[in-house]
N, C-alpha and C positions, 0 to 999 in steps of 0.2 A: 504493500500500500504506500509506504514512504517512497519507494522507488518510483512509482507512477506519479506521485505528487511532485517529485523532483523533476521529472521529465516535463510535466506540464508547466512548472515554474520556469524552467530553462527555456522552453519554447516561447513562453510569454515574453521573456526578456529579449530573446533573439528577434521576435517579430516586432516588439515595441521599438527596438533599435533600428529596424528597417523601415518602419512606418513613417510616412511623411506627415507633417502637422497639417491641421485644417487651415485653409486660407481665411482671411478676414471675412466677416459676415457679408459685406457688400460684394465679395467676389465668389461666393459660394454658388453651387448649382441651385437654380430656382426650386427644384424639387427636393433639395437636401439641406434645409436650414438647420437641421439637428446634426450636422456633420461631425462636430467634436465628439458627441456621444456615440454616434454611429461608428466612428473610427475606433473608439475604445472597445466597443462590443465586437467589431470586426477582428481586432487583435485577440480578444478573449476566445472567440469562436474558432479562429485559426489555430490557436494553441491547442485547444481540445481536439480539433480535427487532426492536427499534426501528431499528437501524442497517442490518440486512441482510434478515432474513426477511420482515418486514412489507412493505417496499417491493417485494420480489419478488412477494409474494402479491397486492399491489394491481396490479402490472403484469400479472400472470397474468390477473387478472379483466378487465382492460381489453382485452387482445389476444386472449383466448380466448373464442369464442362460447359462450353458455350450453349449447347441445346438446353441444359438444365437452367442456366441463367436466363435464357429467353423465356422458358416456361414460367419461371418465378416472376419475371417481369409481367408476363401476360396475366398471371394470377392476381397480382396486386392492382393492375389496371382494371381488370374485370370486376373486382370486388368493390371498386369505387363507383360503379355504374349508377347506383341510386342517387348519388350526389350530382352527377352529371345530368341525369334525367330531370331532377328537381330544378336545377338551374336553367336548363333549356326551356322548361315550361315557364319559369319566372321571366325569361327573356322573350316570351311570346313566340316560341319556336316549337309548336306541338308536333309537327312532322318530324323534325330532327329528334325530339324526345322519343317518338315512336320508334325511330330507327335505332336509337341507343338502347331502348328496351329490348328490341329484337336481338341486338348484339349480345346483351346480357343473358337473355334466354338461351340463345344458340350456344354461346361459349360455356355457360354453366351446365347445360344439358348434354351437349355433344362434344364439348371441349375439355372433358375431364375436370370440371369445376373451374374452368378458366385457364388451365395450364396451356391449352391449345387455342389459338385464335381462329377457330373455325368460321366465325362470322365474316372475317375479311375474305376468306376463300369463296364465299358466296356473294361478295360485293356489297356488304353492309358497311357503310361509312362509319368511322370512329370520330367521336367528339371528346373534347376535354374542357369542361367548363366548371367554374367555381363561383361562390357568391361574390367574391371580389370582382370578377368579370361581370357578374350580373349587376352589381351596383354601378359599374362603369357604363353599362348599357342604359341604365336608368338615369344617367346624367353626371355621376361623380367620376369624371374622366381623369382628372389629375389629382394626385394625392401625395402627401409628403412621404419621401423615402425614409424607411426605418429598418435597422437591423435588429432582429429579435434574438435575445440570448439563446444559443443552441439551435434555434430554428432557421437563422440566416436572414437573407435579404427579403424585404417585404415593403409594403406601404401601410400607412394608417388605415386606409380602406381595406386592403387585403388582409391585414391582421385582424380587423374586426370581423371580416368575412369568414374567418375560421370558426367562429362560434356557431352560426347557423349550419355551416357545412358539417360540423361535428354532430349536430342533431340529425342531419339527413343521412349520415354515414352509419345507418343501423346494421347493415350487412357486415361491415367491418367489425363493429362492436360485438355482434353475435358470434362471429367467427373466432375472435380471440378468446371470448368467454367460454366457448365450447371446445376450443383446442388448447392453445398455449399463448401466453403473452409474449413469448419469445419471437412471435411473428413481427412484433413492433421493431425489434432489433434487426431482424432479417430485412425488413423493408428499408430501414435506414441504411443498412450496409449495401443493399443492391442498388439503391438510388445513388449512393456515394460512389460506387464502383463505376457507374455510367458517367460520372462527372470527372473522373480522374484525368482524362486528356485535357479538360479545360483548366485544371489546376496549374498545369505547367505554363499555360498562356498567361494566367493571372500573375503567377510569381515572376514571370519574365518581364512584365510591364514596368515602366518607370515608376508608376504609382499604382500598385495593385488594388488599392481601395477604389479609386476613381474608375479604374478599368472595369472592376467587378460591378460597381454601381451602374455605370452607363450601359454596360452590356446587358445587365439584368433588366433595367428599365426599358430598353429597346425590345428585348425578348418579350417582356410583359405586354408592351404596346402591341407587338405582333400578335400575341394571343388574343388580346381584347378586340382587335379589329379583324380577327379571323383571317389573318395573313395579308391584309391590305397594306400594312406597314412592313417594309422589308426587315430581315434580320440584320444584326450588326456585323460589320466586317472586322472581326477581331484582329486579324493579322495586320491590317493597315493601321488600326488604332495603336497597336504596339509600336509600329515603326514611327508614328507621329510622336508618341510619348518620348522615345529615345532621341528624336531629333531636337526636342526641347532642351 
């Protein structure tokens, strides 16, 4: 236990030394007025990730065959279907909600509980919606950026949206209650494993924090507009940072 604590403390000190300070209030990103706080939480989360979550994610990738990883990802995507369906209905998209329900039924029934994505093979489109996106559709388009302890980048709107999504996520709650709460850890690890390539890009940026923030905000905007806004060009952003 003491050894793990030392690793976390060391990682915090290293990351704090590498982190750049927040610019003056008048020069901050318009969506990030809480930048000093966010940078501190970014350092804290990065230390926890460096000491614990990232090593577990790398180990997961080494010992779990790719087909098994794909099936696990499908399972966790499928189990979240009720949340997606509820938000599609709240956004006034009943036809898409019906398609998502068909996906959930097909994958749960014929896809071994969601391990296989049988629905895609019969042409059923997949959606990914949450209450943060729903509130954006309702008019709360721009919201302050905030980094949540342990949970990572978000906005005030999206953070509040986690509450109703939690109530709608009844299939997930039933599953862990009937099986094992270890599924929560497995989900965290499999998501983190998919993000490992992006970690190298973030760490190579001149300012990892602003690179992460701007990229996340652009990806979130891409999701909210259903792809109308393009995804960020991470590689060119790194080059621009180093030229400064």
